[in-house]
Structure formats: C-alpha cells, structure tokens
N, C-alpha and C positions, 0 to 999 in steps of 0.2 A: 727611339731608344737605342737602336743599333748605331745611329749617328752620334748621339749625345753621350752614350756610355760605351758602346762597343768600340767606336773609333779611338777614344782616349785610352781605353784598356790595352788595345793592341799597340798603340804608339808608345805608351809608357812601359808596359811589361813585356812587350814583344814575344808573346807565347809561340812556341813552336808546335807544329801540328803534323801528324802522320795519319794517313788513311782517309783524307777528305774525299777521295774518289769513291769510297764505300758508301757515302751518304747519297741517297737517290735525289735527283734533281726535282722530282715531284712524286706525289703519292705518299701514303702513310708509312711510318717507320717508328720503332721504339728505340730510343737511345738509353741503354741501361749502363749506368756509370757507377764507379766507386765514389765514395763521398769523403773527402778529406777536410774541406773548408766550406764556410759560408759562401765564399767567392766562386765555387764550382759552378753555381747556377748563372754566373755572369760570364765567365771565361769561355765556357762551351758554346753558348749562343753567340758570343762575340766573333767566333772564328768561322761561323756558318753563315751562308747566304740566306738560308731559310729560317723562319721563326720556329723556336722550340718552346713548348708549353710544359712547364713543371707543376708539381703540386707544392703548395705552401700551406703552413698552418694558418687557420682562420684568424688567429690573434693579430696577424699582420694587417688584416683588412678591417678589424672592428675596434681598434684602439681609439678612444674618443679624443677630441681636441684637434688643434691645427696640426700638430706633429703626427697624430694618428691618421688624419686625412691625407697628408703628404706621403706618409709611408704606404698607405693603401693605393694611392695613385701611382706611386713608383712601382710597386709590385704588379699592379695590373699592367703597367706599361711594358715591363719586361716579360710579360707572358706568364705570370704565376696564377694558378687557380687556387682559391681558398678551400680548405678542407677542415671541417670541425673535428677535432681530435678528442672531444670530451668523452666519447665512448669508443673503445678500441674497435669493436665490430663495425659501428656506424662509420667511423673514419675510414676503415678499409673498404667498405662498400662504396662510400662517396668517391674515394680515390679511383676505384675500378670504373665506376660509371663515368667519371670525368675523363679518364684515359681513353675509354671506348668512344666517347663523343668526339674527342680531339681527333682520333684516328679515322673515324667515319667521315670526317670533314676532309680527309686526305692530307692531314698535317703531321708534324713530328711531335712525338710525346716523349718527354724526358722523365726518367724515374731512377731513384737510388734504391736498388734491391736490399741493401743493408738496413734501410729504414731510418737511419740516423748517421750522423757523422762518426767516423772512426775516432775512438778516444786516444789512440796511440800510433796512428799511421799504418796499422796492419789491416788486412782485408778480412772482414767478418762474414759469417754465414748469411746468405741471402734469405729474405723472408719469402716463403712460397706463394703468398696470397696475390698481391697486386700485379707484379710483373707477368707471371705465368698466366693468370687468368685473363688479363688484358690481351696478351699475345694470342692465346688460344681462342678467345672470343672474337677477335678481329682477323686473325691470320696475317697480321702485319709482321714484317721481318724485324728481328731484334739485332741491333748493332751494339756489341759490347764496347764500352768506352773506358779508358783509363786516364784519370787526371793525375798528373805528375807534379809533385812538390808544391801544390797549392796550400798544403797545411803549413809550409814554411813561410809562405807569404803572409798568411793571416791566421795564426793559430786561434782556437776558441778563446774568446775573452779579449783578444787584442784588437784595438780599434784602428790604429794606424798600420797599414800594410807595409811589408818590407819590399824594397825594389829588387826583384830578381825574376828570371824567366821561368814561368811554369811550362809544362808540356801537356799535350793532349794526343792520345793514340786512339784511333777509331778502327775497330776490327771489321772483319767481313761479316755481312749479314748472316744471322742464323735463321733457318726456316723451321718452324714448328707446326706447320699445317698438318703434319702427319698425326698430330694429337688433337686436332679440332674435334669438338664435341665431348672432350674428356676433361673439361676445365673444372670439374667437381671431383676428380680422382686425385686424392692427396698424394699418391705415389707419383703420378704423372706431373703434378705441380712441382713436387720436390725435384724430380729428374730434370725438368726444364730449367728451374732456378739454378741448380747445381751446375748444369752445363754452361749457362751464362756466366756464372761466377768463376768457373774455371777459365773461361776465355779472358775475363777481366784480369784474373791473376796472371795469366801469361803476358798480357799486355802491360800491366803495371809493374810486375816484378815484385809485388808485395808478398810478405809472409802471410799465409792463410791461417785463420783461426777458426776452428769448427765450433763456433758458438755465436750467438746473436750479439751485436754491438750494444744493444740495450742492457743485456745481462752483464757484459764487460764493464759498462759504465757504472752499473749498480755495484759491482764488486769493487771497483776503484773508489766509488764514493764511501762504501762501507769501510774499506781499508784506510782511506784518508781520515774518516771519523775515528776509527779505532786508534790510529796513530796519534791524533790530536788528543784523544782521551788519555792515552798512555803518557804522552808528553805532559799533560796537565797533572796526572797522578804522580809522575816523577818529580815534577816541580813542587807539588804539595809535600811529597815525602822529603825532599831536600830542605824545604822551608821548615818542616817539623824537626828534622835532624839538627838544623842550625839553631832552632829555638831550644831544643834539649841541650845542645852543647853550650849555649849561652847560659842556660840555667845551671848547668854543671860547673861552669867556670865561676859563676856568681857564688854558688855554694862553697866552692873551694876557696874563693877570696874571703868569704865571711869566716870560714874556719881558720884561715891564716890570721885574720885580724883578732879573732877571739883567743888565739893562743898567745 
C-alpha cells in the first residue's frame, strides 16, 4: 500500500513535512493528530517509513457486496483497525484495547483525539478517554501531529480532491510515564489530553475551541435545519401574500366591472 498509494500521493500532492526526526526508528509511539479531512489517514502514513495503524469505523469492513469487500480490503491494506461504534462505551473500550495491542507489538498507533473531523477547520477539545488511557497503559511516547490544509484538498462530501500541497508537522515526543497507574483518574486523563491538544494547536496554528467537535457538528446541523425551516416558512408566507394580493386584485377588478 505504501508503494501503490503512498508513492502516487507524494508524487502528485508533494506534501511538505517537518519533524520527521521526532518519529522513532523502532519501538512503540502514539501519533496524536488533528483531523481535518478523510485523507489525513493516508497522507501521514505516506510520508513515514514505518507502518501506522489507525482506528476506523466497522462499517468500512462489513458492507456487503463486491464494493464492500474491496473497501474492506483497502482499509485493511492501509493499516486500519475496525471498531464497532454501535455503543459509545463499547466503541471506546475497543479502540483502547486495539491501541494497546498495536503498541505492545512495538508499532506506531495513530489516533485523532478530537474523535471526529473538524467541521470548520478549527481545533476542538480532545476527548480524554482513548489517547490518554492508551498512553498511560503502555508508557508509549505521544507525538503531537498537525495536518495542514488537508481540508482544502478534500472537504467533507467532496469526491474529487483539489491538487495542492498539504503539510505535516510532527512535534517532539511527550512523556507521560509519570502518570502511569493513574489511567482511571479523570483529572489526569483530562490533563494529559489537554497538554497534547495544546502542542497540536502550537504546531497547526489553528484556532482552539473549548468544546467537542461532535457537539459543534450537532449545533451546525440544528442551525442548518432551523435555517431551512425558516426559509420554507418565509417561502410559504410569500406565497400566501401573493395569493391574497391576487384575490384582492380580482375583487377590485370585479367591483370595477360591476360599476
């Protein structure tokens, strides 16, 4: 996959990279990245010599039919691990177990602390469960990663990517072994997550929003729905006004003829 996908990606898009020297040549490490686009999971592994394993929703692996089997094969090939998201707690636990297993094999584990893609290019609050618990359970160093401009290449819903150069900045490793054994302390989990998010913010230059991206998406969806309903109501009111005006003109015309 690095040859068939990574090679063409680097050739066509020519991503620039800073901080490759911070990625260990061997041994476990966590790559904690901001998440701007679906393509983030392809550009980051493409610029690294080592394999990176990310978490992916189980639907990518269970869709029936020929297309579904091809999709499953593709995601397995690029190092994605399926996680069933049907239950929030079950999904979180599955992601944590998967991350620990990857790191115990001495490999690189990729994770998006925001939990989902940014809806507007800003950096949102990191979720404290997965990243911090995996880091504290394994003692693996955390490398903050900033993806730059990938949302401009392939915004959500856009199939054909725009040809432009994305960037990737990889920060110095963060050591959280001082907190080992405290992976069930919610204050420690929040502190670890916030420290990582702060480093990502410095690398990316993004505006930080102290709320979860999922909540922001929900607000945007509700605002879009309200706007659509308001536009529909305004259109109905205009149509009603036009009908009333037409009736008024008809009555005036009848009155004129009767006179």
